[in-house]
C-alpha positions as CSV (number, residue, x, y, z in Angstrom):
1,M,82.6,78.7,114.4
2,N,85.8,80.0,116.0
3,E,86.4,82.4,113.1
4,E,83.0,84.0,113.8
5,K,83.8,84.3,117.5
6,M,87.1,85.9,116.7
7,K,85.4,88.4,114.4
8,I,82.9,89.4,117.1
9,L,85.7,89.8,119.6
10,K,87.7,91.9,117.1
11,M,84.7,94.2,116.6
12,L,84.4,94.5,120.4
13,E,88.1,95.4,120.6
14,E,87.7,98.0,117.9
15,K,84.6,99.4,119.8
16,K,82.3,98.6,116.8
17,L,80.1,96.6,119.3
18,S,79.3,97.1,122.9
19,S,80.0,94.3,125.3
20,S,76.3,93.4,125.6
21,E,76.0,93.2,121.8
22,A,79.0,91.0,121.5
23,M,77.7,88.8,124.3
24,Q,74.3,88.5,122.5
25,L,76.1,87.5,119.2
26,L,78.3,85.0,121.0
27,E,75.4,83.4,122.8
28,S,73.5,83.2,119.5
29,L,76.4,81.5,117.9
30,E,76.4,78.9,120.7
31,K,72.7,78.3,120.3
32,I,73.1,77.9,116.5
33,D,76.1,75.6,116.9
34,S,74.1,73.3,119.3
35,K,71.2,73.2,116.9
36,T,73.2,72.6,113.7
37,Q,75.6,69.9,114.9
38,G,75.0,66.8,112.9
39,V,72.9,68.6,110.4
40,G,73.9,67.9,106.8
41,G,73.6,70.2,103.8
42,G,75.6,72.3,101.5
43,K,76.7,75.9,101.6
44,G,73.8,78.3,102.2
45,R,73.2,81.9,101.5
46,T,74.9,84.6,103.5
47,L,73.6,87.8,105.0
48,K,76.2,90.5,104.4
49,I,76.4,93.9,106.2
50,R,78.9,96.5,105.0
51,V,79.6,100.0,106.3
52,Y,81.9,102.2,104.3
53,K,83.2,105.6,105.3
54,E,83.3,108.5,102.8
55,D,84.9,107.4,99.5
56,S,86.6,104.3,100.8
57,S,86.2,101.1,98.8
58,E,87.2,99.0,101.9
59,P,84.4,98.6,104.4
60,K,84.9,99.8,108.0
61,V,82.5,97.1,109.1
62,N,82.3,93.8,107.3
63,V,80.0,91.2,108.7
64,N,79.1,87.9,107.0
65,V,76.5,85.6,108.6
66,P,74.9,82.4,107.3
67,L,71.3,83.4,106.5
68,V,70.0,80.7,108.8
69,W,71.5,82.6,111.7
70,S,70.0,85.9,110.6
71,K,67.1,85.8,113.0
72,F,69.5,86.0,115.9
73,L,70.9,89.3,114.4
74,T,67.5,91.0,114.2
75,P,68.0,92.6,117.7
76,F,71.4,93.9,116.6
77,I,70.1,95.3,113.4
78,G,67.0,96.7,115.2
79,G,69.2,98.2,118.0
80,K,72.5,99.8,117.2
81,M,72.2,100.0,113.4
82,K,68.7,101.4,113.5
83,E,69.6,104.0,116.1
84,E,72.7,105.2,114.1
85,L,70.8,105.3,110.8
86,E,67.8,107.2,112.3
87,A,70.2,109.6,114.0
88,K,71.5,110.5,110.5
89,G,68.0,110.9,109.2
90,Y,67.4,107.5,107.6
91,P,64.4,105.6,108.9
92,L,64.9,101.8,108.9
93,D,61.9,99.6,108.2
94,L,62.6,96.4,110.2
95,G,59.5,94.7,108.9
96,K,60.8,94.8,105.3
97,I,64.2,93.6,106.4
98,Q,62.7,90.7,108.3
99,E,60.5,89.8,105.3
100,A,63.6,89.8,103.0
101,L,65.5,87.6,105.5
102,E,62.7,85.2,105.7
103,S,62.3,85.0,101.9
104,G,66.0,84.3,101.5
105,E,66.1,85.9,98.1
106,I,69.5,86.9,96.8
107,G,70.0,90.6,96.4
108,K,70.3,94.0,98.2
109,I,67.9,94.6,101.1
110,V,69.1,98.0,102.2
111,E,71.5,100.6,100.9
112,V,71.9,104.0,102.6
113,N,74.3,106.7,101.4
114,N,74.4,110.1,103.0
115,G,77.6,111.2,101.2
116,K,79.8,110.6,104.2
117,S,79.1,106.9,104.8
118,R,77.3,104.1,103.1
119,V,75.5,101.0,104.6
120,E,74.7,98.0,102.6
121,I,72.7,94.9,103.8
122,Y,72.3,92.1,101.3
123,I,71.9,88.4,100.8
124,E,74.4,86.5,98.6
């Protein structure tokens, strides 16, 4: 759990997240941690969000979240990411994303490429 908290703080430091978004994510991690303590099980699926700039093969934003936590990310996806994509002319259908998260099926959920940047959201 500490690794996830450090990633959130690093994204805050790099100004990839606002302080309120970072706080929401940290609070969500705490809620999840308290709910999952003592729960067994193997490794689950992961929600992955990648943002690439221009022709870079290395993502500028690289977020990996256990799929069971994804419902806590919906406000983040619906807020900042949706605003940025819509500002660039790419409407985002949150209903379809939510359906994909609930189904848990492996594969790409969203890929947006405007020639200058690329956003990928997928389950692995």
